[in-house]
N, C-alpha and C positions, 0 to 999 in steps of 0.2 A: 271216324271221320265225320259221321252224321252228327254226333254229339258236339264236336268242335264247331261245326257249321251252325248248329242251333245256338250254341253259346255265343258265337260271333254275331249272329243275327240279333240275339237278345241285347248284347252290348251295344250294337249299332242303334237299335231301337231306343235304348236308354240314353245314349249319347245325343240322339236327335231330340228326345224329349227334354233333356237337360238344356240343350242349346235353345230350344223354343221357349222354355221357361225363362232363361236368362234374357232372351230377346224381349219377352213380354215385360219382365221386370225393368229392363232398361227403358222401354217405352213408357211404363208407368212413372218412372223417375223423371223422364222428359215431360210428361203430362203434369206431374206435380210442380216441376220447376216453372212451366209455362203458366200455371194457375197462380203461383206466387208472384210472378212478374207481370201478369196481366196479358201475356202474349197469346195469340191464337194457338190451338193445339190439335188441329185436324190431322196433321202428319203423325203425331204420336198415337192418336186413336186408330189410324189406319194400320200402324205397326202392331197394335195390340191384336188385331185380327179377330176379335170375338164377333159373333154374328148378332148378338143381342146386347149391344152396349146401352147403358142407361140413357134415357132420353135427356136427362139433365145435362149430360156431356155433349150429346149430339146437337142440341139446340144452340149451344154457345161456342162450339169448337172453332167456328170461322173467325169470331171476333174476340174470344177470350172472355174473362170475367173481371170485375173490379177487384183490385188488390185490397188488402186490409188497409194499406196506407191511403189509398184513394177513398175508401169508405170513411176512414178516420178524418181525413181532410174535409170531406163533404158534410160530415155530421153537424158541425156547429151551425152552418147555414140552414140545414134542414130542421134542426132543433129550434132555432129562432123562428122559423116559419111556422112550426107546429105550436109554439108557445103563444104567438100573437093572437090567433083566433080563440085559443083556449082562455086566455086572459080576457079578451073582448066579450066572450060569451059567459064569463063568470064561472067557468068550470075549473079554474086554477085557484088553488088555495093561497097563492102568493100575489093575488091581484087586488087585495084590499088595502086601504089606507094610503098614506103618503108613500110608504115604501113600495107598495104595489103600483102606484101611479108612476113612480120613478123607474121601476123595473120595466113597466110597459113602454114608457116613453123612450128609454134608452136600450130596449131589447136586452136587458140583463138577464142572465140565467146562471144557474149553478154549474160549475165545471168540475167539481169534485163530487164523488158519490154522496148523496143525501138520503136519509131515511124519509119515509113517507109515501103517500099514495097519490100526491099531486103530480101534475104533468112535469113540473120542473124537477122534482126528485126522480121521477121515472126516467126522464131524459138524461139526468146526470149519471144514473147507474148504467144506462144503455151506452152512454159515451165511454164510461170507464171500461165496460166490457169490450167494446170494439177496439179501444186502444190496446187492450191486452190480447187482441186477436180472437176473442170469444164471440164470434158472429152469432151463433145460435142463442147464446145468453142475451146478447143485445136485442135480438129479434123477440125473444120471450118477454123481455122488459117492456118493449114497445107495445105488446099486445094489451097491456093494462092502461094505455093512454085513452082518454076520452075520444070518441069518434071524430070530433072536429079537429083534434090535434093529429090523430092517426092519419086522417085524410091528407094532411099536409106532408106527411112522411112517405107517401106512396112511392115516389120515385126512388128514394134512398132505400126503402124497405125492399123494393123489387130487386135492386142491385145486390143487396145483402143476402136476400133469399136465394138468388142465383148462385152466389158464392157458396153459401151453406150447402145447397143441393149438390153442387159440383164436388165439394170436399167430401160429402157423404158418399157420392158415387165413386170417387177415387178410393175411399176406404173400403167400400164393398168390393171393388175390382181387385184391390190389393189382397183382400182375404181370399177371393176366388182363385187368384193366380199365385198363391204362395209357392 
């Protein structure tokens, strides 16, 4: 009888652990869905119930983070803002000659990935990366921009960094609660 009770207690303990793990996985799925849609996700964090949730999640739970679509949509405006001072200060390799004059006047920029180390090429590769959902790669590309151009991308970069940090935190939590 004692052995049966011990086995029943062990089965109950396993069932509770399985149910808790399923609840956490469901909360993580809700969290990931909220991040993809840009919705707040405080309720999902509460349901995870971990005491030491990543700060990257806690800081933005109330308002959510920018979606990849929002970042993609905002990128062209931010890129034009970054190119303008780079061209004006002569740190852009596409600012010379009549072509450079026209590009500056009409705020033209490359929209397909270009080779090169100039701001226009860097921004073209970053835009391609964000369109493919590769936020970390886009941010890495932007690190190579001259300071004057990078300063103009501060708001966009902050939003993209938040998203990248949240995605990283979700991946870490998913590994923790397998």
